[in-house]
C-alpha positions as CSV (number, residue, x, y, z in Angstrom):
1,M,-17.3,10.5,72.3
2,K,-16.7,13.8,70.2
3,S,-18.7,14.6,66.7
4,L,-17.8,13.6,63.9
5,T,-18.1,15.3,60.6
6,V,-20.4,13.8,57.7
7,G,-17.1,11.8,56.2
8,E,-16.3,10.4,59.4
9,A,-19.6,8.9,60.3
10,A,-19.7,7.7,56.7
11,A,-16.3,6.0,57.2
12,R,-17.7,4.5,60.4
13,S,-21.1,3.3,60.1
14,G,-20.5,2.0,56.6
15,W,-23.3,4.2,54.9
16,S,-22.0,6.7,52.1
17,A,-21.8,10.6,53.0
18,R,-24.2,10.9,50.1
19,M,-26.7,8.4,51.4
20,L,-26.2,10.1,55.0
21,R,-27.1,13.5,53.3
22,Y,-30.6,11.7,51.8
23,L,-31.1,10.3,55.1
24,E,-31.3,13.8,56.9
25,E,-33.7,15.2,53.5
26,S,-35.9,12.0,54.3
27,G,-35.7,13.1,58.0
28,L,-35.1,9.7,59.1
29,V,-31.5,10.4,60.4
30,V,-31.1,14.2,61.5
31,P,-27.6,14.9,62.9
32,G,-26.8,18.3,64.4
33,R,-24.6,21.4,63.4
34,S,-22.1,23.3,64.2
35,A,-21.9,27.0,64.6
36,A,-20.3,26.9,60.7
37,G,-23.4,24.9,59.8
38,Y,-20.8,21.3,59.6
39,R,-23.4,18.3,60.2
40,L,-22.3,16.9,63.4
41,Y,-23.2,13.1,64.3
42,G,-22.8,11.5,67.9
43,L,-23.1,8.5,69.4
44,R,-27.3,8.5,68.8
45,E,-26.8,9.2,65.3
46,L,-24.5,6.5,64.9
47,N,-27.0,3.8,66.4
48,Q,-29.7,4.9,64.4
49,L,-27.5,4.0,61.3
50,A,-26.6,1.0,62.6
51,S,-30.3,-0.5,63.8
52,L,-31.4,1.3,60.5
53,R,-29.5,-1.1,58.3
54,R,-30.6,-3.5,60.4
55,L,-34.4,-3.5,60.2
56,R,-33.8,-3.3,56.2
57,L,-31.7,-6.4,56.2
58,R,-34.0,-8.3,58.6
59,F,-37.2,-6.8,57.4
60,G,-36.7,-5.7,53.7
61,V,-37.8,-2.5,54.4
62,E,-37.1,0.2,51.9
63,L,-35.7,3.5,52.7
64,D,-38.6,5.2,50.9
65,D,-41.1,3.2,52.7
66,L,-39.3,4.2,56.1
67,T,-39.7,7.7,54.9
68,F,-43.3,7.0,54.2
69,A,-44.2,5.4,57.3
70,S,-42.4,8.7,59.6
71,R,-44.5,10.8,57.3
72,L,-47.4,8.9,58.6
73,R,-46.8,9.5,61.8
74,R,-46.2,13.3,61.6
75,E,-49.3,13.8,59.2
76,P,-52.2,12.4,61.4
77,E,-54.8,13.5,58.3
78,L,-52.7,11.5,56.0
79,R,-52.9,8.5,58.1
80,G,-56.2,8.5,58.5
81,A,-56.8,8.9,54.7
82,V,-54.7,6.0,54.3
83,E,-56.4,3.7,56.9
84,T,-59.4,4.8,55.3
85,W,-58.6,3.6,52.2
86,L,-56.6,0.3,53.8
87,A,-60.3,-0.7,55.1
88,G,-61.7,-0.1,52.0
89,A,-59.7,-1.7,49.6
90,G,-60.9,-5.5,50.6
91,S,-64.3,-4.4,51.3
92,A,-65.8,-5.5,47.8
93,A,-67.1,-9.0,48.5
94,S,-67.9,-9.3,44.7
95,Q,-64.6,-9.0,43.4
96,P,-61.3,-10.9,45.3
97,T,-58.5,-8.6,46.8
98,P,-55.6,-8.5,43.9
99,A,-52.8,-10.2,45.7
100,W,-50.6,-6.3,45.2
101,V,-53.4,-5.2,47.1
102,E,-53.0,-7.7,50.2
103,W,-49.2,-7.1,49.8
104,E,-49.4,-3.3,50.4
105,Q,-51.9,-3.5,53.5
106,R,-49.7,-5.9,55.3
107,K,-47.1,-3.9,54.6
108,H,-48.6,-0.3,55.5
109,E,-49.9,-2.2,58.6
110,R,-46.3,-3.5,59.9
111,L,-45.0,0.0,59.4
112,L,-48.0,1.9,61.6
113,A,-47.5,-0.6,64.0
114,A,-43.7,0.0,64.1
């Protein structure tokens, strides 16, 4: 398969060219570059775009969530801080854990497990 430009990849993947640029900026799908600096999407990137769409539909995951999960993988100090916070968020025995805290904790645990 020949490499596709951002416009061709957008047409083939169902994502807009603007969204492809956003995904690259977020570090979620990073295409190669031509000698002139143009984005070049190959089979790997098209597969990533398709699996990203399926992931969002199946699990209701937002792009910001995935960007944060990706950041957790790249930054061990941040990951440790988040894990410490999550571990202590429900430790106050005198007060019930708010539902939103439990929801956030489950969301981040799923992201970390991915």
